[in-house]
N, C-alpha and C positions, 0 to 999 in steps of 0.2 A: 118034307111038307108037300101036300098035294094042292091042287087048285080047284077044289069042289065049288068054291064060292063063285067061280066063273061059269058054272053050269046051271041050267034050269032044272025043273023037276024031272024031266025025262033024261037028264044026264048029258044032253047036248050042250055045246057052248052057248052061253047067254047071248053072244053076238051072232049066232047062227041065223042065216037068212038075210042079214044086212048086205053081204056080198054074195055072189053066186056060189062060191065054195068049190068051183071047178072052172077049167078053161072054157069060158063062154063070154061073148061080148056083153058089155053092160055100160051104163052111164050113171054117174052120180051128180046131183045138183049141189050147188055150194052149201057147205055145212053138213052134207051127208057122209056117212061112213061109219066105221066102228070107233067109238070114242072111249078114251081112257084118260084118267088124271094120274099124274105121278109128280109128287111134290107140288110145285106151282105150275107145272106145265100141263097143257092139254094136248093129247095126241089123237089124231084122226087117221085110222088105217083106211086107205082108199083102195089098196090092192094088196092081197096077201099071197103067200107062196101057194095057197090052194088054187088060185086062179092062174098061176104061172108055172105049174108043175114043179114048184119048189125053186124056181130060178131066182126070183126077187120079189120083194114087197115094197110098197110105197106108202109113206105117211106124211102128214103135215103136223108140225109141232108149233103150237102157239105158246110163247114163253114170256114171262114177265122179266123186267130187267133185274140183274143181280143173281139170277139162277146160275148155279155152277154144277156141272156134271163132272164128278171127280175123275181122276186118272184111272183108266181101265184099258184092258185089251180084249179083243175078240179072237178066239182061237180059229174060227172058220167063217167069220162074217166080214164082208167088205161093206163100207158105209160111205154114203155121199151126203154132202151138205149143200143145199142151194138156198140162198137167202131171198125170200120173196119181199120182205120188209123188215126193217130193223137192222141190228148189227150183232154179230157173234164173233168172239175171239176164240179160235181153235188153237190148242196147244198140242204139239206133236213131238215125239221122240223118234229120231231116225238114227241110222248108224253114224251119221256125221255129227250128231248132237241134238239138242233141243231147239225148237223153233216155234214161233207162234205167228198167226196171221189173223188180222181183223177182216172178216167177211161182211160186206155190205150188200144192199139189194142188187141182184144180178150176179153176185160172186158165187163161185162154186168151189168146193173142196172135196177131195177123195182120200179116205184112209183105208188101206188094205188091211186084211186080217193080220194080226200079230204086232201091230204097231201100237205102242202106248200113246193114248191121247186123252184129252179132256176139252171141255169148252165152257166159256162163260158168256152169258147173255148180257150185252152191254146196254141195250135199250129194248123196249117192247118189240118182239120179233115173231115173224111167221117164217118158218123154215121147212122146205120140202126136203125129205130124205128118201133115199132108197137103200136097201140093204139086201143081203143074201136072204133068199126065201126062208121064212119061218121066224126070222128075228123080229119082224114087226109085231109078233105076239108078246115080245118082251114087256112092252109098255102095259099090256093087259095083265100079265102075270105079276109084274112087280108093283103095278099101280092098282087102281080100282076102276071098274067100268063107270062110264058116265053116259047120260042120255044125249048130251050135246055139249058143245064148247061153251063154258060159262066162266069167264074170267073173274066173276065175283065169288065163285065158290071157294071155300077154304082149301088150302093145300092138303094133299093126301100124303102122309108120311108113313110108309110101310114099316112093319115090325122087322127086326133083323132076320128072323127065320124066313119071312117072305122074300126079303131081298136076296138072301143067300140061295134059296131054292130057285128063284128066277134067274139069277146069274148062272147057277150050275146048269140049269135046263138049257140055257142059251150059250153055253161054253164061253162065258164072260168072266174075266177076273178083275176085281177092283184092286187098286194099289193105294190104300189110304195114307200110307206114309210118304208117298211121292209128293214133292213140292216143285212146282215149275218156277224157273228163274224169274219170269215176268208176271207171275200170277198175283 
């Protein structure tokens, strides 16, 4: 599957021009950035690998309660979770076994590449994330572009081919049969 739906008539990414697209100083006001919707979550990319020479990207996730991101691993992406408001329970498999941690405002979590993890949104949440550069585009590839954060908009549920293509492009593997002890 390709991602033509993310391009404008010229073939450039539909989000082109929102961020500088190169290492250059810039500012965003509240609510600005590249927006995408995936299931019930809204993602705002505020910094992409294009601006950091591929080193990292930064995004804000606005999530309704009950949202579950299933068990998955990233082959080459490190991921952070910083809770701005709300609460998220992160599930993690380590060599010592499974663990989970409830993250609340001000709490931080880090999951290096290769670790199986998942998370469940316990209450309305805004979560700041950073990831290895390029992964921030996952939300646009698996989800759908949006003009702004709109919690009233209906969820966007991608078709399986779109989900698989986005996961493959971003070296991500889902583990649908995995069940966490405390989930």
